Backbone as a printed PyTorch tensor [residue, N CA C, xyz], in Angstrom:
tensor([[[150.0850,  56.1420,  46.9640],
         [148.6860,  55.7490,  46.7980],
         [147.7730,  56.8370,  47.3380]],

        [[146.6400,  56.9980,  46.6860],
         [145.7110,  58.0610,  47.0630],
         [144.4610,  57.4960,  47.7150]],

        [[144.6090,  56.5310,  48.5710],
         [143.4400,  55.9540,  49.2320],
         [142.7730,  56.9920,  50.1250]],

        [[141.4660,  57.0940,  50.0450],
         [140.6550,  57.9810,  50.8850],
         [141.0580,  59.4500,  50.7930]],

        [[141.5110,  59.8920,  49.6200],
         [141.8530,  61.2890,  49.4070],
         [140.7980,  61.8740,  48.4800]],

        [[140.0140,  62.7930,  49.0020],
         [138.8980,  63.3470,  48.2310],
         [139.2540,  64.7090,  47.6760]],

        [[138.5290,  65.1400,  46.6700],
         [138.6820,  66.4770,  46.1310],
         [139.6020,  66.5270,  44.9260]],

        [[139.6550,  67.7050,  44.3200],
         [140.4570,  67.9410,  43.1290],
         [141.5540,  68.9270,  43.4560]],

        [[142.8040,  68.6290,  43.0860],
         [143.9110,  69.5360,  43.3630],
         [143.9990,  70.6590,  42.3480]],

        [[143.6090,  70.4140,  41.1170],
         [143.5650,  71.4080,  40.0540],
         [144.9080,  72.0800,  39.8040]],

        [[146.0040,  71.4250,  40.1690],
         [147.3370,  71.9530,  39.8860],
         [147.6630,  73.2330,  40.6240]],

        [[147.1060,  73.4190,  41.8250],
         [147.3030,  74.6510,  42.5750],
         [147.6450,  74.3540,  44.0240]],

        [[148.1500,  75.3760,  44.7050],
         [148.3750,  75.2440,  46.1360],
         [147.0220,  75.2990,  46.8500]],

        [[147.0250,  75.0120,  48.1280],
         [145.7720,  74.9750,  48.8750],
         [145.0640,  76.3230,  48.8680]],

        [[145.7850,  77.3960,  49.1300],
         [145.1500,  78.7160,  49.1830],
         [144.6350,  79.1440,  47.8080]],

        [[145.3790,  78.8510,  46.7550],
         [144.9300,  79.1940,  45.4040],
         [143.7100,  78.3740,  45.0140]],

        [[143.6720,  77.1250,  45.4450],
         [142.5300,  76.2470,  45.1590],
         [141.2690,  76.7510,  45.8670]],

        [[141.3990,  77.1500,  47.1140],
         [140.2560,  77.6850,  47.8680],
         [139.7470,  78.9640,  47.2130]],

        [[140.6620,  79.8510,  46.8260],
         [140.2760,  81.1010,  46.1770],
         [139.6040,  80.8390,  44.8340]],

        [[140.1240,  79.8950,  44.0730],
         [139.5350,  79.5570,  42.7770],
         [138.1120,  79.0390,  42.9440]],

        [[137.9190,  78.1140,  43.8770],
         [136.5820,  77.5730,  44.1060],
         [135.6130,  78.6550,  44.5580]],

        [[136.0580,  79.4970,  45.4680],
         [135.2110,  80.5770,  45.9790],
         [134.8050,  81.5140,  44.8470]],

        [[135.7530,  81.8980,  44.0040],
         [135.4430,  82.8090,  42.8970],
         [134.5360,  82.1530,  41.8640]],

        [[134.7700,  80.8900,  41.5550],
         [133.9200,  80.2030,  40.5840],
         [132.4850,  80.0830,  41.0920]],

        [[132.3090,  79.7570,  42.3710],
         [130.9590,  79.6250,  42.9200],
         [130.2630,  80.9860,  42.9650]],

        [[131.0030,  82.0460,  43.3080],
         [130.4150,  83.3910,  43.2990],
         [129.9430,  83.7580,  41.9010]],

        [[130.7760,  83.5180,  40.9040],
         [130.4030,  83.8220,  39.5310],
         [129.2270,  82.9700,  39.0740]],

        [[129.1990,  81.7220,  39.5160],
         [128.1040,  80.8260,  39.1490],
         [126.7760,  81.3430,  39.6960]],

        [[126.7510,  81.7690,  40.9510],
         [125.5130,  82.2780,  41.5380],
         [125.1620,  83.6660,  40.9930]],

        [[126.1440,  84.4400,  40.5830],
         [125.8750,  85.7620,  40.0310],
         [125.2600,  85.6640,  38.6320]],

        [[125.8550,  84.8250,  37.7810],
         [125.4320,  84.7430,  36.3800],
         [124.5280,  83.5410,  36.0800]],

        [[124.4500,  82.5980,  37.0130],
         [123.6430,  81.3810,  36.8990],
         [124.1120,  80.4560,  35.7830]],

        [[125.2510,  80.7420,  35.1940],
         [125.8220,  79.8990,  34.1440],
         [127.2690,  80.3290,  33.9490]],

        [[128.1900,  79.3660,  33.9360],
         [129.5880,  79.6820,  33.6760],
         [130.1500,  78.6670,  32.7010]],

        [[131.1290,  79.1080,  31.9280],
         [131.8510,  78.2240,  31.0330],
         [133.2230,  78.0080,  31.6290]],

        [[133.5820,  76.7470,  31.8700],
         [134.8420,  76.4260,  32.5250],
         [135.2960,  75.0490,  32.0750]],

        [[136.4000,  74.5830,  32.6380],
         [136.8660,  73.2430,  32.2900],
         [136.0590,  72.1970,  33.0420]],

        [[136.1200,  70.9880,  32.5540],
         [135.3520,  69.8940,  33.1550],
         [135.7990,  69.6370,  34.5940]],

        [[137.0990,  69.6920,  34.8470],
         [137.6220,  69.4340,  36.1890],
         [137.1800,  70.4990,  37.1830]],

        [[137.2060,  71.7630,  36.7720],
         [136.7860,  72.8420,  37.6650],
         [135.2850,  72.7720,  37.9390]],

        [[134.5100,  72.4350,  36.9230],
         [133.0650,  72.3000,  37.1160],
         [132.7560,  71.1660,  38.0850]],

        [[133.4590,  70.0470,  37.9550],
         [133.2490,  68.9260,  38.8680],
         [133.6600,  69.2840,  40.2840]],

        [[134.6870,  70.1450,  40.4140],
         [135.1760,  70.5280,  41.7390],
         [134.1850,  71.4260,  42.4710]],

        [[133.4400,  72.2720,  41.7580],
         [132.5510,  73.2170,  42.4440],
         [131.0990,  72.7950,  42.4560]],

        [[130.7300,  71.8320,  41.6380],
         [129.3170,  71.4700,  41.5040],
         [128.7030,  71.0270,  42.8340]],

        [[129.3830,  70.1670,  43.5580],
         [128.8620,  69.6700,  44.8350],
         [128.7080,  70.7700,  45.8660]],

        [[129.6980,  71.6630,  45.9390],
         [129.6210,  72.7740,  46.8930],
         [128.4690,  73.7040,  46.5570]],

        [[128.2800,  73.9830,  45.2750],
         [127.1850,  74.8620,  44.8650],
         [125.8310,  74.2450,  45.2060]],

        [[125.6870,  72.9510,  44.9660],
         [124.4180,  72.2920,  45.2780],
         [124.1680,  72.2540,  46.7840]],

        [[125.2200,  72.0590,  47.5720],
         [125.0660,  72.0650,  49.0310],
         [124.6240,  73.4400,  49.5250]],

        [[125.1770,  74.4950,  48.9450],
         [124.7840,  75.8460,  49.3550],
         [123.3340,  76.1360,  48.9800]],

        [[122.8900,  75.6650,  47.8320],
         [121.4870,  75.8580,  47.4460],
         [120.5800,  75.1000,  48.4090]],

        [[120.9580,  73.8860,  48.7730],
         [120.1690,  73.1030,  49.7290],
         [120.1260,  73.7840,  51.0820]],

        [[121.2490,  74.3300,  51.5240],
         [121.2930,  75.0590,  52.7950],
         [120.3420,  76.2490,  52.7650]],

        [[120.3710,  77.0150,  51.6890],
         [119.4990,  78.1870,  51.5610],
         [118.0380,  77.7690,  51.4790]],

        [[117.7750,  76.6850,  50.7740],
         [116.4000,  76.2150,  50.6030],
         [115.8190,  75.7050,  51.9150]],

        [[116.6040,  74.9670,  52.6700],
         [116.1060,  74.4000,  53.9240],
         [115.9550,  75.4450,  55.0280]],

        [[116.6640,  76.5660,  54.9090],
         [116.5500,  77.6000,  55.9350],
         [115.2830,  78.4350,  55.7650]],

        [[114.5780,  78.2880,  54.6630],
         [113.3660,  79.0800,  54.4380],
         [112.2760,  78.7640,  55.4600]],

        [[112.1930,  77.5080,  55.8970],
         [111.1630,  77.0980,  56.8530],
         [111.6590,  77.1110,  58.2950]],

        [[112.8750,  77.5640,  58.5260],
         [113.4880,  77.4750,  59.8480],
         [113.1400,  78.6840,  60.7090]],

        [[113.5620,  78.6050,  61.9710],
         [113.3580,  79.7310,  62.8890],
         [114.3330,  80.8530,  62.5470]],

        [[114.1680,  81.9870,  63.1940],
         [115.0060,  83.1500,  62.9050],
         [116.4800,  82.8680,  63.2040]],

        [[116.7390,  82.1560,  64.3130],
         [118.1220,  81.8420,  64.6670],
         [118.7510,  80.9130,  63.6390]],

        [[117.9760,  79.9490,  63.1570],
         [118.5040,  79.0110,  62.1640],
         [118.7290,  79.6870,  60.8200]],

        [[117.9140,  80.6790,  60.4890],
         [118.1310,  81.4280,  59.2530],
         [119.4370,  82.2050,  59.3120]],

        [[119.6910,  82.8410,  60.4590],
         [120.9330,  83.5880,  60.6300],
         [122.1230,  82.6370,  60.5750]],

        [[121.9840,  81.4880,  61.2160],
         [123.0620,  80.4970,  61.2230],
         [123.3630,  80.0110,  59.8070]],

        [[122.3330,  79.7570,  59.0170],
         [122.5220,  79.2910,  57.6440],
         [123.2280,  80.3540,  56.8050]],

        [[122.8390,  81.6140,  56.9780],
         [123.4930,  82.6880,  56.2250],
         [124.9560,  82.8340,  56.6320]],

        [[125.2340,  82.6710,  57.9200],
         [126.6250,  82.7750,  58.3680],
         [127.4630,  81.6200,  57.8400]],

        [[126.8860,  80.4200,  57.7700],
         [127.6020,  79.2920,  57.1750],
         [127.9230,  79.5730,  55.7090]],

        [[126.9580,  80.1200,  54.9910],
         [127.1700,  80.4210,  53.5720],
         [128.2150,  81.5250,  53.3960]],

        [[128.1840,  82.5350,  54.2620],
         [129.1830,  83.6060,  54.1790],
         [130.5700,  83.0560,  54.4700]],

        [[130.6900,  82.0970,  55.3840],
         [132.0000,  81.5160,  55.6690],
         [132.5350,  80.7510,  54.4670]],

        [[131.6580,  80.2180,  53.6370],
         [132.0880,  79.5240,  52.4220],
         [132.4430,  80.4860,  51.3040]],

        [[131.6330,  81.5540,  51.1310],
         [131.8010,  82.4420,  49.9810],
         [132.4030,  83.7950,  50.3210]],

        [[132.0610,  84.3500,  51.4900],
         [132.6420,  85.6160,  51.9050],
         [132.1080,  86.8470,  51.2080]],

        [[130.9230,  86.7690,  50.6160],
         [130.3690,  87.9260,  49.9030],
         [128.8870,  88.0490,  50.2220]],

        [[128.5000,  89.1780,  50.8230],
         [127.1130,  89.3540,  51.2530],
         [126.1390,  89.5030,  50.0890]],

        [[126.5660,  90.1300,  48.9920],
         [125.6640,  90.3230,  47.8610],
         [125.2820,  88.9900,  47.2170]],

        [[126.2430,  88.1100,  47.0750],
         [125.9670,  86.7900,  46.4880],
         [125.0900,  85.9680,  47.4230]],

        [[125.3160,  86.0810,  48.7270],
         [124.5110,  85.3450,  49.7050],
         [123.0630,  85.8290,  49.6500]],

        [[122.8770,  87.1390,  49.5580],
         [121.5240,  87.6950,  49.4630],
         [120.8160,  87.1580,  48.2250]],

        [[121.5030,  87.1360,  47.1120],
         [120.9220,  86.6080,  45.8710],
         [120.6070,  85.1200,  46.0000]],

        [[121.5160,  84.3670,  46.6170],
         [121.3130,  82.9220,  46.7910],
         [120.0840,  82.6430,  47.6380]],

        [[119.9480,  83.3260,  48.7700],
         [118.8600,  83.0380,  49.6960],
         [117.5270,  83.6290,  49.2380]],

        [[117.5540,  84.7870,  48.5660],
         [116.3100,  85.4750,  48.2230],
         [115.7980,  85.1760,  46.8170]],

        [[116.6780,  84.8460,  45.8740],
         [116.2410,  84.6310,  44.5030],
         [116.4020,  83.1910,  44.0270]],

        [[117.5750,  82.6120,  44.2580],
         [117.8650,  81.2930,  43.6870],
         [117.1760,  80.1700,  44.4520]],

        [[117.3200,  80.1390,  45.7790],
         [116.7640,  79.0310,  46.5720],
         [115.2460,  78.8960,  46.4660]],

        [[114.4600,  79.9810,  46.4780],
         [113.0100,  79.8060,  46.3560],
         [112.5680,  79.1730,  45.0350]],

        [[113.3540,  79.3390,  43.9800],
         [112.9970,  78.7190,  42.7000],
         [113.0610,  77.2000,  42.7520]],

        [[113.8760,  76.6530,  43.6770],
         [114.0530,  75.2090,  43.7720],
         [113.3380,  74.6240,  44.9830]],

        [[112.3280,  75.2970,  45.4900],
         [111.6360,  74.8510,  46.7020],
         [110.9930,  73.4730,  46.5260]],

        [[110.5180,  73.1690,  45.3390],
         [109.8420,  71.8810,  45.1200],
         [110.7670,  70.8210,  44.5360]],

        [[112.0320,  71.1250,  44.3790],
         [112.9740,  70.1920,  43.7520],
         [113.8540,  69.5570,  44.8180]],

        [[114.0460,  68.2500,  44.7350],
         [114.8410,  67.5150,  45.7210],
         [116.2530,  67.2470,  45.2090]],

        [[117.0080,  68.2800,  44.9570],
         [118.3750,  68.1060,  44.4960],
         [118.4600,  68.1620,  42.9820]],

        [[119.6840,  68.0690,  42.4660],
         [119.8900,  68.1460,  41.0360],
         [119.6200,  69.5270,  40.4900]],

        [[120.2440,  70.5450,  41.0980],
         [119.9700,  71.9260,  40.7290],
         [120.8440,  72.4090,  39.5800]],

        [[121.8840,  71.6490,  39.2390],
         [122.8280,  72.0850,  38.2140],
         [122.8720,  71.1110,  37.0450]],

        [[123.3130,  71.6200,  35.9120],
         [123.4610,  70.8080,  34.6980],
         [124.8290,  71.1190,  34.0970]],

        [[125.5200,  70.0720,  33.6310],
         [126.8020,  70.2300,  32.9610],
         [126.6250,  69.8030,  31.5110]],

        [[126.9210,  70.7180,  30.5930],
         [126.8130,  70.4510,  29.1620],
         [128.1970,  70.5490,  28.5310]],

        [[128.6080,  69.5130,  27.8250],
         [129.9330,  69.5050,  27.2070],
         [129.9560,  70.4090,  25.9790]],

        [[131.0830,  71.1190,  25.7940],
         [131.2570,  72.0050,  24.6530],
         [132.3120,  71.5080,  23.6730]],

        [[133.2120,  70.6720,  24.1260],
         [134.3070,  70.2160,  23.2790],
         [135.6270,  70.7670,  23.7890]],

        [[136.7110,  70.4600,  23.0830],
         [138.0300,  70.8920,  23.5560],
         [138.2910,  72.3730,  23.3000]],

        [[139.0710,  72.9810,  24.2030],
         [139.5020,  74.3740,  24.0540],
         [140.6210,  74.4150,  23.0140]],

        [[140.6620,  75.4690,  22.2200],
         [141.6310,  75.5340,  21.1310],
         [143.0740,  75.5940,  21.6240]],

        [[143.3430,  76.3160,  22.6820],
         [144.7220,  76.5130,  23.1210],
         [145.4060,  75.2660,  23.6270]],

        [[144.7440,  74.5340,  24.5310],
         [145.3950,  73.3860,  25.1590],
         [144.5590,  72.1100,  25.1180]],

        [[143.4590,  72.1260,  24.3930],
         [142.5820,  70.9580,  24.2200],
         [141.9650,  70.4900,  25.5300]],

        [[141.8080,  71.3950,  26.5080],
         [141.1240,  71.0440,  27.7550],
         [139.6340,  70.9070,  27.4630]],

        [[138.9940,  69.9250,  28.0610],
         [137.5660,  69.6860,  27.8490],
         [136.7640,  70.8060,  28.5110]],

        [[135.9910,  71.5350,  27.7190],
         [135.2240,  72.6730,  28.2080],
         [133.7590,  72.2760,  28.3920]],

        [[133.1400,  72.8480,  29.4280],
         [131.7360,  72.5790,  29.7330],
         [131.0420,  73.8720,  30.1420]],

        [[129.7150,  73.8360,  30.1100],
         [128.9080,  74.9170,  30.6520],
         [128.2040,  74.3620,  31.8820]],

        [[128.3970,  75.0120,  33.0220],
         [127.7160,  74.6480,  34.2610],
         [126.6090,  75.6740,  34.4610]],

        [[125.3550,  75.2070,  34.5570],
         [124.2380,  76.1280,  34.6670],
         [123.2100,  75.6060,  35.6410]],

        [[122.3900,  76.5150,  36.1440],
         [121.2760,  76.1430,  37.0000],
         [120.1670,  75.5590,  36.1380]],

        [[119.5150,  74.5390,  36.6360],
         [118.4260,  73.9020,  35.9010],
         [117.1880,  74.7650,  36.0220]],

        [[116.5550,  75.0360,  34.9130],
         [115.2850,  75.7580,  34.9170],
         [114.1530,  74.7410,  34.8350]],

        [[113.1420,  74.9130,  35.6130],
         [112.0560,  73.9250,  35.6850],
         [111.2760,  73.8450,  34.4130]]])
């Protein structure tokens, strides 16, 4: 029984799953839109929205809290260029929005294995 077991296994080991999520979120923030499977999009959507909220809320914080927020984001993603883009470009665009920063659009099944494909993108106001 899977009582109180959260998250998606995605058919991978723990380290491969962490690496996959990290790479997908980096690509999502770099390109602002990715095409992936429905399961992978569902697995990263919450983390991506939490990181945007973290970056957005640190804009009004003190200097120490800004550094702390950036360090938290780096611990999740591990890439300074993506963090800079997240905090300086992406988060200010959503300053007046209270969540719901991403949109999932269905594309249909993939030809090779019939996996349900979706586009995960940032919502434009």
